[in-house]
C-alpha positions in Angstrom: 26.3 38.7 -46.2 29.7 37.7 -44.5 27.9 36.4 -41.5 25.8 34.0 -43.6 28.9 32.8 -45.5 30.7 32.1 -42.3 27.7 30.1 -40.9 27.5 28.1 -44.1 31.2 27.3 -43.9 30.7 26.0 -40.4 27.9 23.6 -41.3 27.6 20.4 -43.2 25.8 20.6 -46.4 23.3 17.8 -45.8 20.9 20.2 -44.2 20.3 23.9 -44.9 20.4 25.9 -41.7 21.2 29.6 -41.7 22.0 31.8 -38.7 22.6 35.5 -38.4 25.3 37.0 -36.3 29.0 36.8 -36.0 30.6 34.4 -33.5 33.9 35.1 -31.8 35.8 32.8 -29.5 36.1 33.5 -25.8 38.1 32.0 -23.0 36.4 29.0 -21.4 36.2 27.9 -17.7 36.8 24.2 -18.3 35.4 23.1 -14.9 32.3 25.3 -14.6 29.9 22.9 -16.2 29.8 19.3 -17.1 28.2 20.2 -20.4 31.2 22.4 -21.3 30.5 26.0 -22.5 30.9 26.6 -26.2 33.9 28.7 -27.3 32.0 31.5 -28.8 30.9 34.9 -27.5 27.3 35.2 -26.3 27.3 38.8 -27.6 24.8 38.0 -30.3 21.2 37.3 -29.3 20.7 33.5 -29.0 17.0 33.9 -29.9 18.0 34.6 -33.5 19.9 31.4 -33.5 17.0 29.4 -32.1 14.6 30.9 -34.6 16.8 30.2 -37.5 17.1 26.5 -36.6 13.7 25.1 -37.3 15.1 21.6 -37.1 16.6 22.1 -33.6 15.9 19.8 -30.7 12.3 20.2 -29.4 11.8 21.9 -26.1 11.7 19.6 -23.1 8.3 17.9 -22.5 6.8 15.6 -19.9 9.7 14.5 -17.7 11.9 17.3 -19.0 9.6 20.1 -17.8 10.9 21.9 -14.7 9.0 21.2 -11.5 6.9 24.0 -10.0 9.3 24.2 -7.1 12.2 24.8 -9.5 10.4 27.5 -11.4 9.4 29.3 -8.2 12.9 29.1 -6.8 14.9 32.2 -7.8 18.2 30.3 -7.5 16.9 27.6 -9.9 15.6 30.3 -12.2 19.0 32.0 -12.2 20.7 28.7 -13.0 18.4 28.0 -15.9 18.6 31.4 -17.5 19.2 31.3 -21.2 22.0 33.8 -21.4 24.5 31.1 -22.0 25.4 30.1 -25.6 23.9 27.0 -26.9 25.9 23.8 -26.4 25.9 23.0 -30.1 24.6 24.8 -33.2 24.1 21.5 -35.0 20.5 20.7 -35.6 18.9 17.5 -34.4 19.2 15.9 -37.8 22.8 16.9 -38.1 23.5 15.5 -34.7 21.9 12.2 -35.7 24.0 12.0 -38.8 27.2 12.9 -37.0 26.6 10.3 -34.2 25.7 7.7 -36.9 29.0 8.1 -38.6 30.9 8.0 -35.3 29.0 4.8 -34.4 29.9 3.3 -37.8 33.6 4.2 -37.4 33.6 2.7 -33.9 32.2 -0.5 -35.3 35.6 -1.5 -36.8 37.5 -2.0 -33.5 35.3 -4.7 -32.0 34.5 -6.1 -35.4 38.3 -6.7 -36.0 38.6 -8.3 -32.6 35.6 -10.6 -32.9 35.7 -11.5 -36.6 39.0 -13.2 -35.7 37.7 -15.7 -33.1 36.2 -18.4 -35.3 39.5 -18.7 -37.2 41.7 -19.2 -34.2 41.8 -23.0 -34.5 42.4 -22.8 -38.2 45.2 -20.3 -37.8 46.9 -22.4 -35.2 46.9 -25.4 -37.5 48.0 -23.6 -40.7 50.8 -21.6 -38.9 51.9 -24.6 -36.9 51.7 -22.9 -33.5 50.0 -23.8 -30.3 46.7 -22.4 -29.1 48.6 -20.5 -26.4 50.6 -18.8 -29.1 47.5 -17.9 -31.0 45.9 -16.5 -27.9 49.0 -14.2 -27.6 47.7 -12.4 -30.7 44.5 -11.7 -28.7 46.5 -10.4 -25.7 48.7 -8.2 -27.8 45.7 -6.9 -29.7 44.1 -5.8 -26.4 47.3 -4.2 -25.1 47.5 -2.0 -28.2 43.8 -1.4 -28.0 44.5 0.2 -24.6 47.7 2.0 -25.5 46.8 3.5 -28.9 43.9 5.7 -27.8 46.1 7.4 -25.3 47.9 9.0 -28.3 44.9 9.4 -30.6 42.6 10.7 -27.8 45.0 13.5 -27.0 45.6 14.2 -30.7 41.8 14.4 -31.3 41.2 16.8 -28.4 44.1 19.0 -29.7 43.9 18.9 -33.5 40.3 17.8 -34.1 38.3 14.7 -34.8 38.4 14.5 -38.6 42.2 14.4 -39.1 42.5 11.9 -36.3 39.8 9.7 -37.8 41.6 9.8 -41.2 45.0 8.9 -39.6 43.4 6.0 -37.7 41.8 4.5 -40.9 45.0 5.0 -43.0 46.8 2.8 -40.4 44.0 0.3 -40.2 43.6 -0.2 -43.9 47.4 -0.7 -44.4 47.5 -3.2 -41.5 44.6 -5.3 -43.0 46.3 -5.4 -46.4 49.5 -6.6 -44.7 47.6 -9.3 -42.7 45.9 -10.5 -45.9 49.3 -10.9 -47.6 51.4 -12.5 -44.8 51.8 -16.2 -44.1 53.8 -16.5 -40.8 53.2 -16.1 -37.1 55.6 -13.2 -36.5 54.0 -11.1 -39.2 50.5 -12.0 -37.8 51.5 -10.8 -34.3 53.0 -7.5 -35.4 50.3 -6.6 -37.9 47.5 -7.4 -35.5 49.1 -4.9 -33.1 49.1 -2.3 -35.9 45.6 -3.2 -36.8 44.5 -2.7 -33.2 46.3 0.7 -33.1 44.4 2.0 -36.1 41.0 0.8 -35.1 40.9 1.2 -31.3 41.1 5.0 -31.5 37.7 5.2 -33.1 35.8 4.2 -30.0 37.4 7.0 -28.0 36.7 9.4 -30.8 33.0 8.4 -30.9 32.6 9.4 -27.2 34.4 12.6 -27.9 32.1 13.4 -30.8 29.0 12.8 -28.6 30.4 15.1 -25.9 30.9 17.8 -28.6 27.3 17.8 -29.9 25.2 16.6 -26.9 24.5 18.2 -23.6 24.5 16.2 -20.3 20.7 15.8 -20.3 20.6 14.1 -23.7 24.0 12.5 -23.6 22.8 9.1 -22.5 20.6 8.6 -25.6 23.2 9.9 -28.0 26.0 7.9 -26.3 23.7 4.8 -26.7 23.5 5.4 -30.4 27.2 5.9 -30.7 27.9 2.7 -28.8 25.4 0.7 -30.9 28.0 0.4 -33.7 30.8 -1.0 -31.4 28.3 -3.3 -29.8 27.1 -4.7 -33.1 30.7 -6.0 -33.7 30.4 -8.8 -31.2 27.1 -9.8 -32.8 28.0 -10.1 -36.5 31.8 -10.3 -36.3 32.1 -13.9 -35.4 29.4 -14.9 -37.9 31.2 -13.1 -40.7 34.5 -14.5 -39.6 33.1 -18.0 -39.5 31.6 -17.7 -43.0 34.7 -16.2 -44.5 37.1 -18.7 -42.8 34.9 -21.7 -43.7 34.4 -21.0 -47.4 37.1 -18.5 -48.5 39.9 -19.0 -46.0 41.1 -16.9 -43.1 42.9 -14.3 -45.3 39.6 -13.3 -46.8 38.7 -11.9 -43.3 41.4 -9.2 -43.6 40.6 -8.3 -47.3 37.0 -7.9 -46.2 38.0 -5.5 -43.4 40.2 -3.4 -45.7 37.5 -3.0 -48.3 34.8 -2.2 -45.7 37.0 0.5 -44.2 37.6 2.1 -47.6 33.9 2.1 -48.3 33.3 3.9 -45.0 35.8 6.6 -45.9 33.9 7.8 -48.9 30.9 9.4 -47.1 33.2 10.4 -44.2 35.5 12.5 -46.4 32.6 13.9 -48.3 30.3 15.0 -45.5 31.5 14.4 -41.9 32.0 17.8 -40.2 34.6 18.7 -37.7 33.1 18.8 -34.2 36.1 19.2 -31.9 35.3 22.0 -29.6 39.0 23.2 -29.5 38.7 23.6 -33.3 35.1 24.8 -34.1 33.8 25.8 -30.7 30.1 24.8 -30.6 30.1 24.4 -34.4 29.8 28.1 -35.2 33.5 28.7 -36.0 34.4 27.4 -39.4 37.2 24.8 -39.5 40.4 25.3 -41.5 40.0 24.6 -45.2 42.0 21.3 -45.0 39.7 20.1 -42.2 36.4 20.9 -44.1 34.3 18.1 -45.6 34.6 18.1 -49.4 30.9 18.7 -50.1 30.8 21.5 -47.6 33.9 23.1 -49.2 32.4 22.9 -52.7 29.0 24.2 -51.5 30.6 27.1 -49.7 32.8 28.1 -52.7 29.8 28.0 -55.1 27.5 29.9 -52.8 30.1 32.5 -51.9 31.1 33.2 -55.5 27.4 33.4 -56.6 25.9 35.6 -53.8 28.6 37.6 -52.1 30.6 40.6 -53.5 34.4 40.5 -53.4 34.6 42.8 -50.3 32.1 40.7 -48.4 34.0 37.6 -49.2 37.2 39.2 -48.0 35.6 40.2 -44.7 34.1 36.8 -44.3 37.4 35.1 -44.8 39.1 37.5 -42.4 36.5 36.9 -39.7 36.8 33.1 -40.1 40.6 33.3 -39.9 40.4 35.5 -36.8 38.0 33.0 -35.1 40.2 30.1 -36.0 43.3 31.8 -34.8 41.7 32.6 -31.4 40.8 29.0 -30.9 44.2 27.8 -32.2 45.9 30.0 -29.6 44.3 27.9 -26.9 45.6 24.6 -28.4 49.2 24.9 -29.7 50.1 21.9 -31.8 52.5 19.5 -30.2 53.2 15.8 -30.1 50.3 13.9 -28.4 51.1 13.3 -24.8 50.0 9.9 -23.5 50.8 11.0 -20.0 47.7 13.2 -19.9 45.8 9.9 -19.7 47.9 8.8 -16.7 47.0 12.1 -15.0 43.3 11.3 -15.4 43.8 7.8 -14.0 45.3 9.3 -10.8 42.2 11.3 -9.9 40.4 9.7 -7.0 36.9 9.4 -8.3 38.0 8.7 -11.9 40.6 6.1 -10.8 37.9 4.1 -8.9 35.5 4.2 -11.8 38.3 3.1 -14.2 39.4 0.3 -12.0 35.9 -1.2 -11.5 35.0 -0.7 -15.2 38.1 -2.6 -16.1 37.1 -5.5 -13.8 33.7 -5.7 -15.4 35.2 -5.6 -18.9 37.7 -8.3 -18.0 34.9 -10.5 -16.8 33.0 -9.8 -20.0 36.0 -10.6 -22.2 36.9 -13.8 -20.3 33.5 -15.1 -21.4 34.0 -14.1 -25.0 37.6 -15.3 -25.3 36.8 -18.8 -24.0 33.7 -19.5 -26.2 35.7 -21.0 -29.1 37.7 -23.5 -27.0 34.9 -24.4 -24.6 32.2 -24.8 -27.3 34.5 -26.9 -29.5 35.2 -29.2 -26.5 31.7 -29.5 -25.3 29.6 -29.3 -28.4 32.1 -30.1 -31.2 31.5 -26.9 -33.2 33.4 -26.0 -36.4 34.4 -22.5 -37.4 30.9 -21.6 -38.8 29.0 -23.0 -35.8 31.4 -21.1 -33.4 30.6 -17.9 -35.3 26.9 -18.4 -35.0 27.2 -19.2 -31.3 28.3 -15.5 -30.7 25.0 -14.1 -32.0 23.0 -14.1 -28.7 25.9 -12.4 -26.9 26.2 -9.8 -29.7 22.4 -9.2 -29.8 22.4 -8.5 -26.0 25.3 -6.1 -26.4 23.6 -4.2 -29.2 20.3 -4.0 -27.3 22.1 -2.7 -24.2 23.5 0.3 -26.0 20.1 1.4 -27.4 18.0 0.5 -24.3 20.1 1.9 -21.5 20.4 5.4 -23.2 16.8 6.5 -22.5 16.9 4.9 -19.0 20.0 7.0 -18.2 18.4 10.2 -19.5 15.2 9.5 -17.6 17.0 9.0 -14.4 19.0 12.2 -15.1 15.7 14.1 -15.3 14.4 12.5 -12.1 17.5 13.4 -10.2 17.4 17.0 -11.6 13.8 17.4 -10.6 14.6 16.2 -7.0 17.5 18.7 -6.9 15.3 21.6 -8.2 17.3 22.0 -11.4 15.4 22.6 -14.6 16.7 20.9 -17.8 18.0 23.0 -20.7 18.9 20.6 -23.5 20.3 23.3 -25.8 22.6 25.1 -23.3 23.2 22.4 -20.7 23.0 22.8 -16.9 25.4 24.2 -14.4 26.6 20.9 -12.9 28.7 22.1 -10.0 26.1 21.1 -7.5 24.4 18.4 -9.5 24.9 14.8 -8.3 25.9 13.5 -11.7 27.5 10.4 -10.1 24.2 9.4 -8.5 22.2 10.1 -11.7 24.4 7.8 -13.7 25.3 5.0 -11.2 21.8 4.3 -10.0 21.0 2.8 -13.3 24.1 0.6 -13.2 23.4 -1.2 -10.0 20.7 -3.6 -11.1 22.5 -4.4 -14.4 25.6 -5.4 -12.4 23.6 -7.7 -10.2 22.0 -9.5 -13.1 25.4 -9.8 -14.9 27.2 -11.3 -11.9 24.3 -13.8 -11.3 24.3 -14.9 -14.9 28.1 -15.4 -14.9 27.9 -17.5 -11.8 25.2 -19.7 -13.5 27.1 -19.8 -16.7 30.1 -21.5 -15.2 28.1 -24.3 -13.7 26.0 -24.7 -16.8 29.2 -25.4 -18.7 30.5 -27.6 -15.9 27.4 -29.8 -16.3 27.6 -29.6 -20.1 23.9 -28.5 -20.2 22.0 -28.3 -23.5 23.1 -25.5 -25.9 20.1 -23.3 -25.2 21.2 -22.7 -21.6 24.6 -21.1 -22.2 23.3 -19.1 -25.2 20.5 -17.6 -23.1 23.0 -16.7 -20.5 25.2 -15.1 -23.2 22.3 -12.8 -24.2 21.7 -11.8 -20.6 25.4 -11.2 -19.8 25.8 -9.2 -23.0 22.8 -7.0 -22.1 23.6 -6.4 -18.5 27.4 -6.2 -18.4 27.6 -4.0 -21.6 24.9 -1.7 -20.2 26.8 -1.4 -16.9 30.2 -0.4 -18.4 28.5 1.9 -21.0 27.0 3.8 -18.1 30.4 4.1 -16.4 31.9 5.3 -19.7 29.2 8.0 -20.0 30.0 9.2 -16.4 33.7 9.5 -17.4 32.8 11.8 -20.3 30.6 13.8 -17.9 33.5 14.3 -15.6 35.9 15.4 -18.4 33.8 17.3 -21.0 36.8 19.3 -22.3 38.9 16.2 -23.0 36.3 13.4 -23.6 38.5 11.5 -26.1 41.4 11.5 -23.6 39.1 10.4 -20.8 37.8 7.6 -23.0 41.4 6.7 -23.8 42.1 6.3 -20.1 39.1 4.0 -19.9 40.4 1.9 -22.8 43.9 1.8 -21.3 42.7 0.4 -18.0 40.1 -2.0 -19.2 42.2 -3.4 -22.1 45.4 -3.9 -20.1 43.4 -5.6 -17.3 41.4 -7.5 -19.9 44.6 -8.7 -21.6 45.9 -10.0 -18.3 42.6 -11.7 -17.7 42.5 -13.5 -21.1 46.1 -14.4 -20.6 45.3 -16.4 -17.4 41.8 -17.6 -18.0 42.9 -20.7 -19.8 45.0 -21.7 -16.8 42.1 -20.9 -14.5 39.8 -23.2 -16.4 42.3 -26.0 -16.4 43.2 -25.6 -12.7 39.8 -24.6 -11.2 37.3 -26.1 -13.6 34.6 -24.3 -15.5 32.2 -23.8 -12.6 34.7 -22.4 -10.0 36.5 -20.4 -12.6 33.5 -18.3 -13.5 32.3 -18.3 -9.9 35.6 -16.6 -9.1 35.1 -14.1 -11.9 31.6 -13.2 -10.8 32.9 -12.9 -7.2 35.4 -10.3 -8.4 32.6 -8.2 -10.0 30.5 -8.3 -6.8 33.5 -7.8 -4.5 34.7 -4.7 -6.4 31.2 -3.0 -6.5 31.7 -1.0 -3.3 34.1 1.2 -5.3 31.1 2.6 -7.1 29.3 3.3 -3.8 32.3 5.3 -2.7 32.2 7.3 -5.9 28.5 7.9 -5.5 29.0 9.2 -2.0 32.3 11.0 -2.2 32.5 11.8 -5.9 30.8 15.3 -5.9 33.2 16.5 -3.2 36.2 15.2 -5.2 34.9 16.8 -8.3 34.6 20.2 -6.7 38.1 19.9 -5.3 39.3 19.2 -8.8 37.4 22.2 -10.2 38.9 24.6 -7.6 42.4 23.2 -8.2 42.1 23.7 -12.0 40.8 27.2 -11.6 43.6 28.1 -9.3 46.2 26.8 -11.8 44.6 28.8 -14.6 44.7 32.0 -12.5 48.3 31.4 -11.7 49.1 30.7 -15.4 47.2 33.9 -16.4 49.0 36.0 -13.8 52.4 34.5 -14.6 
């Protein structure tokens, strides 16, 4: 049947799911729900979709069950009615595969930054430049790490995730090949900027992919999985960099990155589906042929030719083209606009979150960037030993991504129960009166406290040149707590901008990378002028002193969010009337 052909075209081939019914795009109210309504018509019965997807997410249990008060409340019952389309037609296994691939792609940006650290001293010696000049390659990398996603984020929200991923990796592989072939400082500086531009967009894209397939009630867990890849980078990057630099030379680092990226592209091109909601809605609208995974394209052609008559194939193609055209009309192709990121930064609640998240990230990066120089001075480490010293920090970062996700979702359910709102994982909740700021930030407070305390202790441990176990233990705790805190704030940003999650994440990258670049640019002078103890005491004081910004967001954020929703609705009405 045409409908079945259309559904198969919209789905990846790694799992057989069939759905009856024809989906047509419909206009979307971009501010009505945090979970963002799918761009398909709810005309077809959703029960048939649920029955056809035996591998769909299980119904909420235990903490997810609505409280008795919510069930008895007519208003709550109205809010949780299942007449809305599902948030995503992808099955649970498909979501897991999609998020795994997004996590793997996001792994390259922090890997490229951290694999470079153990070779800094060797590079300075071979290129005959000072350590300050080599540190400039770190600063420039972070600047482009903040700037590039403002372009790629807007491009992904407009043209789709797959083509943006492919563009990012084409730039990234070319930059790594160039870095492996160059032998002077100017080329190193320029190509590191290009390398950063290609890899940094993948983190923003990963957050966008999670927002595409996961509703607000499960977003914490899936975002934790998506961030696990980027957080593994600090754990194994310095180890790999130390091994490669010690035994094969620093150029082997960049050959390794180029080969690894090419290996990633093989399963990506074959099987990663388009998830951008401006392109495929909730996954039920088939993407354009050029944006379809190769295995899905071949499977669809073979199935259509074998099972559908010519007239049915023609109708199926016409229906798919009509659905694609309706979505394309809402996203006219244009040059990506980095200024959209600036508009997000200027929102009151978002601006405060971005500023404080950037402060936490800068404190985090000040610790990482000074490990090579400080540990070489205090403990006399070589490149390989410096790489191994990063392991506790990286393990803490990786654990934070996985461990905080369930905590975030559990607190979401607790706040929802207190507000009398039942959880609907498949369709999402109407979040206009939901205190999403409180549900997210309550988990961040204790992590920030632990992170600031550990940073304070870290400075004085280094000042006293304590045994190696002490700073390594503090590395693990700082990686766990600080990473968990800014991951939570990153999830909140996606919650506030579900229609443009990649652009919102790009705004986050812009603020934290630019401030982080400034921090790494002055931390060497701070260490020299203030000493190790007072330097990190000052950094910890900045983290604590800026924390009232989150309290303001928790108290005033829902009102500001409602003001923004009303303003956007008014502009849409005026645009429609004009």
